[in-house]
C-alpha positions in Angstrom: 26.2 -4.4 -35.4 29.1 -6.5 -36.4 30.6 -8.9 -33.9 34.2 -8.9 -35.0 36.6 -8.0 -32.2 34.1 -8.9 -29.5 33.4 -12.0 -27.4 30.0 -13.3 -26.1 29.8 -12.5 -22.4 26.7 -14.4 -21.2 23.2 -13.2 -20.9 22.2 -9.8 -22.3 22.9 -7.0 -19.9 23.3 -3.2 -20.0 26.3 -0.9 -19.6 25.9 -0.4 -15.9 28.7 -2.9 -15.1 30.8 -2.4 -18.2 29.1 -4.5 -20.8 27.0 -3.5 -23.7 24.0 -5.3 -25.2 23.8 -6.1 -28.9 22.4 -8.5 -31.5 24.8 -10.6 -33.6 24.4 -13.4 -36.1 25.8 -16.9 -35.5 27.4 -18.9 -38.4 23.9 -20.2 -39.4 22.5 -16.7 -39.6 20.4 -16.9 -36.4 20.0 -13.7 -34.4 21.5 -13.9 -31.0 21.0 -11.3 -28.3 24.2 -11.0 -26.4 26.6 -8.6 -24.6 30.2 -8.0 -25.4 33.3 -6.4 -24.0 36.1 -5.4 -26.3 39.0 -7.8 -26.5 42.7 -6.8 -26.7 42.6 -7.5 -30.4 40.4 -4.8 -31.7 39.3 -5.0 -35.3 41.1 -2.8 -37.9 37.9 -1.0 -38.7 37.5 0.0 -35.0 41.1 1.1 -34.8 40.6 3.3 -37.9 37.5 4.9 -36.5 39.3 5.8 -33.3 41.9 7.7 -35.3 39.2 9.9 -36.8 38.0 11.4 -33.5 40.2 12.4 -30.6 39.7 10.8 -27.3 37.9 12.9 -24.8 40.4 14.4 -22.4 39.8 14.4 -18.6 38.2 17.9 -18.4 36.1 19.4 -15.7 32.8 21.1 -16.7 31.0 23.7 -14.7 27.3 24.8 -14.5 25.5 27.1 -12.1 25.0 24.5 -9.4 27.3 21.6 -10.4 30.7 20.7 -11.6 31.4 17.6 -13.6 34.8 15.9 -13.0 36.4 12.5 -13.6 35.5 9.8 -11.1 38.1 9.1 -8.4 38.8 6.3 -5.9 37.5 8.5 -3.0 34.0 8.3 -4.6 33.5 4.6 -3.8 31.5 4.9 -0.6 29.1 7.5 -2.0 28.9 5.6 -5.2 27.8 2.5 -3.3 25.3 4.5 -1.3 23.7 5.7 -4.5 23.8 2.5 -6.5 22.4 0.1 -3.8 19.0 1.8 -4.4 16.8 -0.6 -6.4 14.8 2.3 -7.8 18.0 3.5 -9.5 18.8 0.1 -11.0 15.2 -0.3 -12.3 15.6 2.8 -14.4 19.2 2.3 -15.4 19.0 -1.4 -16.2 21.6 -2.8 -13.7 21.1 -4.7 -10.4 21.4 -2.9 -7.1 24.9 -3.0 -5.8 25.2 -5.4 -2.8 28.5 -4.5 -1.2 31.1 -1.7 -1.2 33.6 -4.1 -2.8 31.2 -4.6 -5.7 30.8 -0.9 -6.1 34.5 -0.4 -5.9 35.1 -3.0 -8.7 32.4 -1.5 -11.0 33.8 2.0 -10.3 37.2 1.0 -11.4 36.1 -1.1 -14.4 33.5 1.3 -15.8 33.9 4.8 -14.4 37.5 5.7 -13.3 39.8 6.6 -16.2 37.0 6.2 -18.7 36.9 8.9 -21.4 33.7 10.9 -21.6 32.3 9.9 -18.2 31.9 12.5 -15.5 30.9 12.4 -11.8 28.2 15.0 -11.1 29.1 17.0 -8.0 27.1 19.6 -6.1 29.1 22.8 -5.9 27.9 23.8 -2.4 28.4 20.5 -0.6 31.0 18.7 -2.9 28.6 15.7 -2.8 28.6 13.1 -5.5 25.0 12.8 -6.7 25.2 11.0 -10.1 27.0 10.5 -13.4 26.7 11.7 -17.0 28.7 10.7 -20.0 28.9 10.5 -23.8 30.5 7.3 -25.1 30.8 5.7 -28.6 27.3 4.4 -29.6 27.7 0.6 -30.0 24.8 0.6 -32.5 26.3 3.3 -34.8 29.6 3.1 -36.6 30.0 6.9 -37.4 32.9 8.0 -35.1 31.4 11.4 -34.9 28.4 10.0 -33.0 28.3 9.6 -29.2 25.6 8.1 -26.9 24.5 10.0 -23.9 24.0 8.2 -20.6 23.3 9.3 -17.0 22.0 8.4 -13.6 21.1 10.5 -10.5 20.7 9.6 -6.9 17.0 9.4 -6.0 17.4 12.0 -3.3 18.0 14.6 -6.0 15.3 13.7 -8.5 12.9 16.4 -9.7 15.3 19.3 -9.0 16.6 19.9 -12.5 20.2 18.8 -11.7 20.4 16.2 -14.5 18.9 18.6 -17.1 21.6 21.1 -16.1 24.4 18.5 -16.3 23.2 17.1 -19.6 23.1 20.6 -21.1 26.8 21.1 -20.2 27.9 17.8 -21.7 25.9 18.5 -24.9 27.6 21.9 -25.3 31.0 20.2 -24.8 30.2 17.5 -27.3 29.0 19.8 -30.0 31.3 22.8 -29.5 34.5 21.2 -28.4 34.4 17.7 -29.9 32.5 18.8 -33.0 30.2 15.8 -32.9 27.6 15.4 -35.6 25.0 13.5 -33.5 24.4 12.6 -29.9 22.0 9.7 -29.2 20.2 8.4 -26.1 17.9 5.6 -25.2 15.7 5.0 -22.1 13.0 2.6 -21.0 9.3 3.5 -21.7 8.6 3.5 -18.0 11.4 6.0 -17.2 9.4 9.2 -17.5 12.0 11.3 -15.7 14.7 10.4 -18.2 12.4 11.2 -21.1 11.7 14.6 -19.6 15.4 15.3 -19.3 15.9 14.4 -23.0 13.0 16.5 -24.2 14.0 19.5 -22.1 17.4 19.3 -23.8 15.8 19.2 -27.3 16.3 15.6 -28.2 14.1 14.3 -31.0 12.2 11.1 -30.6 13.4 8.6 -33.2 11.3 5.5 -32.5 10.9 2.5 -30.3 13.2 -0.5 -30.5 10.9 -3.3 -29.4 12.1 -6.1 -27.1 15.5 -4.5 -27.1 16.9 -5.7 -23.8 16.7 -8.6 -21.4 17.5 -7.1 -18.0 19.3 -8.6 -15.0 15.9 -9.6 -13.4 14.4 -11.3 -16.5 12.3 -8.4 -17.8 12.3 -7.7 -21.5 12.1 -3.9 -22.1 11.7 -1.8 -25.2 14.1 1.1 -25.8 12.8 4.5 -26.6 15.4 6.0 -29.0 16.3 9.7 -29.2 18.8 11.8 -31.1 20.1 15.4 -31.2 21.8 16.6 -34.4 24.8 18.9 -34.2 24.6 22.5 -35.5 27.5 24.1 -37.3 28.4 27.1 -39.4 29.0 26.7 -43.1 31.7 28.3 -45.3 31.1 30.1 -48.5 32.1 26.9 -50.3 28.8 25.5 -48.9 26.6 28.2 -50.5 25.8 26.2 -53.6 24.6 23.3 -51.5 22.6 25.6 -49.3 21.0 27.2 -52.4 20.0 23.7 -53.5 18.2 23.1 -50.2 16.5 26.5 -50.5 15.3 25.7 -54.0 14.1 22.2 -53.2 12.3 23.5 -50.1 10.7 26.4 -51.9 9.4 24.2 -54.7 7.9 21.9 -52.1 6.2 24.5 -49.8 5.9 27.8 -51.7 3.2 26.7 -54.2 2.2 30.4 -54.6 5.5 31.1 -56.5 5.7 30.6 -60.2 8.8 29.3 -62.0 9.6 32.9 -63.0 9.5 34.0 -59.4 11.8 31.2 -58.3 14.3 32.1 -61.0 14.1 35.8 -60.0 14.9 35.1 -56.3 17.5 32.3 -56.8 20.5 34.6 -57.8 19.5 37.1 -55.1 19.6 34.3 -52.4 23.0 33.1 -53.6 24.7 36.4 -54.1 23.1 38.7 -51.6 20.9 37.0 -49.0 23.2 34.2 -47.9 26.3 36.4 -47.4 24.3 39.0 -45.5 23.2 36.6 -42.6 24.8 34.4 -40.0 24.2 30.9 -41.3 23.8 27.7 -39.3 23.3 24.2 -40.8 22.4 20.7 -39.8 23.9 17.8 -41.8 22.4 14.4 -42.2 24.3 11.1 -41.6 25.9 11.4 -45.1 27.3 14.8 -44.4 24.8 16.6 -46.7 23.1 19.8 -45.5 19.6 18.8 -44.4 18.4 22.2 -43.1 19.8 25.7 -42.7 18.9 28.9 -40.9 20.0 32.5 -41.4 20.1 35.2 -38.6 20.5 38.9 -38.7 21.2 41.0 -35.7 17.7 40.8 -34.4 15.7 38.5 -36.6 15.5 34.9 -37.8 15.7 35.8 -41.5 15.4 32.3 -43.1 14.7 28.7 -42.2 14.6 26.0 -44.8 14.5 22.2 -44.6 15.1 19.9 -47.5 11.8 18.1 -48.4 13.5 14.7 -47.9 14.5 15.7 -44.3 11.2 17.3 -43.2 9.5 15.8 -40.2 12.7 14.9 -38.4 12.8 17.8 -36.0 15.6 19.7 -37.7 13.6 22.9 -38.1 12.6 22.9 -34.4 16.2 22.2 -33.4 17.4 25.2 -35.3 14.7 27.4 -33.9 15.5 26.4 -30.4 19.1 27.1 -31.0 18.2 30.6 -32.3 16.1 31.2 -29.2 18.3 29.7 -26.5 21.8 30.4 -27.8 21.4 33.5 -30.0 18.5 35.1 -28.0 16.3 35.6 -31.1 12.6 36.1 -30.6 11.4 37.4 -34.0 10.8 35.7 -37.4 9.1 36.7 -40.7 7.1 34.3 -42.8 5.2 34.5 -46.1 1.5 34.7 -45.2 0.7 32.2 -48.0 3.1 29.6 -46.6 0.5 28.1 -44.3 2.6 25.2 -43.2 5.5 27.4 -42.0 3.1 29.8 -40.3 1.5 26.9 -38.3 5.0 25.7 -37.4 5.9 29.0 -35.9 2.6 29.4 -34.1 3.1 25.9 -32.6 6.4 27.0 -31.2 4.7 29.9 -29.4 5.2 32.8 -31.8 2.5 35.4 -32.2 1.7 37.6 -35.2 2.6 41.2 -34.4 2.5 42.8 -37.9 1.9 42.4 -41.6 3.3 43.9 -44.8 1.4 43.8 -48.1 4.5 43.0 -50.1 7.9 41.3 -49.5 11.2 43.2 -49.4 11.4 43.3 -53.2 8.0 44.8 -53.6 6.5 41.6 -54.9 2.8 40.9 -54.0 3.6 38.3 -51.3 2.4 39.5 -47.9 4.9 39.1 -45.0 3.8 38.3 -41.4 6.0 39.5 -38.6 6.0 37.1 -35.6 7.5 37.4 -32.1 7.7 35.2 -29.0 5.8 36.6 -26.0 8.1 38.6 -23.7 7.8 36.0 -20.9 9.4 33.4 -23.2 12.4 35.4 -24.4 15.9 35.4 -23.0 18.4 32.7 -22.0 16.6 29.4 -21.4 19.6 27.2 -20.4 
């Protein structure tokens, strides 16, 4: 993280009171853990990035039990009632609020009129119960990446409210803002937050050790998660998709000869790809890392580039097919043992078998389906 355009602001803290922690280098090259707040003179690089993605407008989002709206002055007393709880601060990384005036100051400096930050409100009581937001990730310079953050009043823990709120914000980020990636971090001891992330499909990226010195002197690791965006390609992307298909097939379909691959390759490009609804995940460089093709009732194809395997992209696409497109069937080559085990791990069961593939070639096809209890909308 570069330090241009930022000023050192004392001991490392988290974003609960408007600061962000980071690591910078001093003139001698020493690493310094610090926090920063943007100055009035932002760097040219930052200004350029902000022109590449629109600011998040003050929209209101709705779920079955909640609505998410911008924070307002009238939220101060309830905000204080929530944030004075030490159990909340221990999980979020900021000290319990001591006075209403302190809460009011933080509300104005960090929450009110801040883009991408919502108050979580119960529909039936109009009660403020928490906050959720997606803000620029201070550790990543791609302007199409946002970082998820949230907190929830302890009285409402364990009832699924934050999972519901996060899902709404993720949908907005990917579908309306066209983000390429949403990230999140939490402390190792914050099991509830980890559960929310996993329920929403986040992929564990790794642990940043000794990442933060908190307000009370504890040094905590950060568990890092990410969720890649899913988009639909255009016909201009077909050649790149075909390349991913070929690289994946050569890596996993060792039962195919070179003659077989050359036989199927033009069929995939000219007939199979145009016949299905395609979805892709792109990597940080904008290259297609994985793709999926759907027919009216079947997941027809799923391929991940060998260099991108093991990063959760295949699972992310399958969950999208299940949850968003209501797909519960998939076919797989019987000889592709790795793919078969992947689908079985996701809960699919073998319901049928063909001796040959659709072209009459001697490659048996297994038909798999999710159990009836696991189908339908899972949001």
